[in-house]
C-alpha positions in Angstrom: 130.0 -16.1 44.7 130.3 -19.7 44.3 129.1 -22.5 46.5 129.8 -26.3 46.5 126.9 -27.1 44.1 128.0 -24.4 41.7 131.6 -25.6 42.0 130.6 -29.0 40.8 129.0 -27.6 37.7 132.3 -25.9 36.6 134.6 -27.6 34.2 137.4 -29.6 35.8 140.0 -27.0 34.8 138.0 -24.2 36.4 137.5 -26.2 39.6 141.2 -27.0 39.7 142.1 -23.3 39.2 139.9 -22.2 42.1 141.2 -24.8 44.5 144.8 -24.2 43.5 144.5 -20.4 44.1 143.0 -21.0 47.5 145.7 -23.4 48.5 148.4 -21.2 47.1 147.2 -18.1 49.0 147.1 -20.1 52.3 150.6 -21.5 51.7 152.0 -18.1 50.8 150.6 -16.6 54.0 152.0 -19.4 56.2 155.5 -19.0 54.6 155.3 -15.2 55.0 154.3 -15.5 58.7 157.0 -18.1 59.3 159.6 -15.7 58.0 158.3 -12.7 60.0 157.4 -14.4 63.3 154.4 -13.9 65.5 154.8 -10.2 66.2 151.5 -9.2 64.6 150.4 -8.7 61.0 153.4 -8.6 58.7 154.2 -5.4 56.9 152.8 -6.4 53.6 152.6 -3.3 51.5 154.9 -0.5 50.8 157.9 -1.3 48.6 156.9 -4.9 48.2 155.8 -4.9 44.5 152.3 -5.8 43.5 151.4 -7.4 40.2 148.2 -7.8 38.3 147.3 -11.5 37.9 145.1 -13.1 35.3 142.0 -13.5 37.3 139.6 -11.6 35.0 137.5 -14.6 34.0 137.7 -16.2 37.4 136.5 -13.2 39.3 133.7 -12.4 36.8 132.4 -15.9 37.2 132.6 -15.8 41.0 131.6 -12.2 41.6 129.4 -10.9 38.7 129.5 -7.1 38.4 126.9 -5.4 40.5 126.1 -8.5 42.6 127.6 -7.3 45.8 125.4 -4.8 47.5 125.7 -2.9 50.7 123.4 -4.2 53.5 121.6 -1.9 55.8 123.6 -0.9 58.9 123.1 1.4 61.8 125.5 4.3 62.0 128.8 3.7 63.8 128.8 4.6 67.5 132.1 6.2 66.9 130.7 8.5 64.2 132.4 11.5 62.6 133.1 14.7 64.5 131.7 18.0 63.1 135.2 18.9 61.9 135.5 15.9 59.5 131.8 15.3 58.7 132.0 17.4 55.6 134.7 15.1 54.2 132.6 11.9 54.3 131.2 12.2 50.8 133.5 14.6 48.9 136.3 12.5 47.4 137.9 13.9 44.2 138.9 10.5 42.7 139.8 11.3 39.1 140.3 7.9 37.3 138.8 6.1 40.3 135.5 7.9 40.3 133.7 4.6 39.9 134.6 3.8 43.5 132.9 6.9 44.9 129.6 5.1 45.9 131.6 2.4 47.8 133.7 5.0 49.6 130.7 7.1 50.5 128.8 4.1 51.8 131.8 3.0 53.9 132.4 6.5 55.2 128.8 6.9 56.3 128.8 3.6 58.0 132.1 3.8 59.9 132.7 7.6 60.3 136.1 7.3 58.5 136.3 10.2 56.0 136.1 9.0 52.4 139.3 10.9 51.5 141.1 9.0 54.3 139.9 5.6 52.9 140.9 6.7 49.4 144.3 7.6 50.6 144.8 4.1 52.2 143.6 2.3 49.1 145.8 4.5 46.9 148.8 3.5 48.9 147.9 -0.2 48.9 146.6 -1.0 45.5 148.6 -1.5 42.3 147.8 1.2 39.7 147.3 1.3 36.0 149.1 3.8 33.8 146.5 6.5 34.5 146.5 6.0 38.2 143.4 3.7 38.3 143.3 1.2 41.2 143.7 -2.4 40.0 141.2 -4.5 41.9 142.9 -7.7 40.8 146.3 -6.7 42.1 148.3 -9.2 44.1 151.5 -9.0 46.2 153.8 -11.8 45.1 155.7 -11.7 48.4 152.7 -12.5 50.5 149.0 -13.5 50.3 147.9 -9.8 50.2 145.3 -9.2 47.5 142.7 -6.7 46.2 142.3 -3.0 46.6 142.9 -3.2 50.3 145.8 -5.7 50.0 144.3 -7.9 52.7 146.2 -11.1 53.8 144.1 -14.2 53.7 144.2 -14.5 57.5 143.1 -10.9 58.1 140.3 -11.2 55.6 139.0 -14.4 57.2 139.2 -12.6 60.6 137.2 -9.7 59.4 134.6 -12.1 58.0 134.4 -13.7 61.5 134.4 -10.5 63.4 130.8 -9.6 64.3 129.4 -6.4 63.1 131.6 -6.0 60.0 130.2 -5.6 56.5 132.1 -8.8 55.6 130.7 -10.7 58.5 127.2 -9.8 57.4 127.9 -10.7 53.8 129.6 -14.0 54.7 126.5 -14.9 56.9 124.1 -14.0 54.0 126.0 -16.3 51.7 126.1 -19.2 54.1 129.8 -19.2 54.5 129.8 -19.3 58.3 129.1 -22.3 60.5 127.0 -22.4 63.6 129.9 -20.9 65.7 130.4 -18.0 63.4 133.6 -19.4 61.9 134.3 -19.6 58.1 133.4 -23.0 56.8 136.4 -24.8 55.2 134.5 -25.4 52.0 133.7 -21.7 51.7 137.2 -20.4 52.4 138.2 -20.1 48.7 135.0 -18.3 47.8 135.5 -15.9 50.7 139.1 -15.1 49.7 138.1 -14.5 46.1 135.8 -11.8 47.3 138.9 -9.7 48.1 139.0 -8.9 44.4 135.6 -7.3 44.4 136.2 -3.5 44.7 133.1 -2.8 46.8 133.8 -5.5 49.3 137.4 -4.5 49.6 136.5 -0.9 50.3 134.0 -1.9 52.9 136.5 -4.2 54.6 139.2 -1.5 54.5 136.8 0.9 56.3 135.8 -1.6 59.0 139.4 -2.6 59.6 140.4 1.1 59.9 137.6 1.8 62.3 138.5 -1.2 64.5 142.2 -0.3 64.4 141.7 3.3 65.3 139.5 2.4 68.2 142.1 -0.1 69.4 144.9 2.6 69.1 142.8 5.0 71.1 142.1 2.5 73.8 145.8 1.8 74.0 146.5 5.5 74.7 147.8 6.5 71.2 147.0 10.1 70.5 145.2 10.4 67.1 144.1 13.8 66.1 140.7 14.4 64.4 142.0 15.9 61.2 141.6 13.9 58.0 145.4 13.5 57.5 146.0 12.2 61.1 143.1 9.7 60.8 144.4 8.5 57.4 148.0 8.1 58.6 147.1 6.3 61.9 144.7 4.0 60.2 147.3 3.2 57.5 150.0 2.4 60.1 147.6 -0.1 61.7 146.6 -1.5 58.3 150.2 -1.8 57.2 151.8 -3.0 60.4 148.9 -4.7 62.0 147.3 -3.2 65.1 149.6 -4.9 67.6 152.8 -3.5 66.0 151.1 -0.2 65.3 150.4 0.2 69.1 154.0 -0.5 69.8 155.3 1.7 67.0 153.2 4.7 68.3 154.0 3.9 71.9 157.4 2.7 73.2 158.5 1.6 69.8 159.2 -1.7 68.2 162.0 -4.0 69.5 165.2 -3.9 67.5 164.6 -7.5 66.3 161.1 -6.9 65.2 162.1 -3.6 63.4 164.9 -5.3 61.6 162.6 -8.1 60.4 160.0 -5.7 59.1 162.5 -3.4 57.5 164.1 -6.3 55.7 160.7 -7.5 54.5 160.0 -4.1 53.0 163.2 -2.9 51.5 165.2 -6.1 51.2 168.0 -7.5 53.4 170.9 -5.6 51.8 169.1 -2.2 51.8 168.0 -2.8 55.4 171.5 -3.5 56.5 172.7 -0.2 54.9 169.9 1.7 56.5 170.5 0.2 59.9 174.3 1.1 59.7 173.4 4.7 58.8 170.8 5.1 61.5 172.8 3.3 64.2 170.2 0.7 65.2 167.2 -1.1 63.6 164.3 0.5 65.4 165.4 4.0 64.4 166.1 2.9 60.8 162.7 1.4 60.5 161.0 4.4 62.0 162.7 6.8 59.7 161.9 4.7 56.6 158.2 4.0 57.5 157.5 7.7 58.6 158.9 9.0 55.4 156.9 6.4 53.4 153.7 7.3 55.1 154.3 11.0 54.6 154.9 10.4 50.8 152.1 8.0 50.1 149.2 8.8 52.6 147.9 12.1 51.1 144.2 12.4 51.7 144.3 16.0 50.5 144.6 14.6 46.9 141.1 13.3 47.3 139.3 16.3 48.8 137.1 18.2 46.3 
């Protein structure tokens, strides 16, 4: 990754490109949050289209292939049950076989089955014609980027949350200040790391582990089969943990459900769905449940 000294060595056009992309990502996120309100993480994936942006040269210069390595971690305290332990390292990935080491490392560290992680990423990332995950994908309607489609704010939060892979990596690179916060001059470099596939997989696993633990503490019943784990983790990844707790509990408020549904399917389609369902919360629940059932399919990745 790049630091201030390295930044100064780049050509003016390269420096301008890095600074512009960092500022644009932050502005996109602020506008997106202003539109959705403060009810938690915005629903940023699903039907919102993703596109591949021309970051090939930039990412190669910032994150040379093979440079990001997994640090040593102690096993997660919330490790896998016997029922799912066998699924940790048996993903059948097809055109995404190059991501097997990253998925296996993340599964071993967090206890989230590799097939569940693969299902989440498969639902989040843009895909090539052969189904390959596009690590440089970007959602034009928000700041979501990379295989895990992390918003800028969520990615920074994971870098600052102690115990995550990203927190360790950010500390190793000197991106955190004395209080554990991301340094302002390191923010653009940190956000560019979303486009590194290994980093994105590790962050997806840590976020899933954190969200599942939060759901369970809130009283949400999550079964221990791979499909239930994948779907619950995706709901929290997609909605944000706060809205996921409400969705799985008493349900979202009508106002919040209408906002999220419109963000996902567009205002006109949301209005039609709400009219057919009778009220916004039910319309959003029907749409999101069907979407999750169609797209979160860990059985595709079981050998």
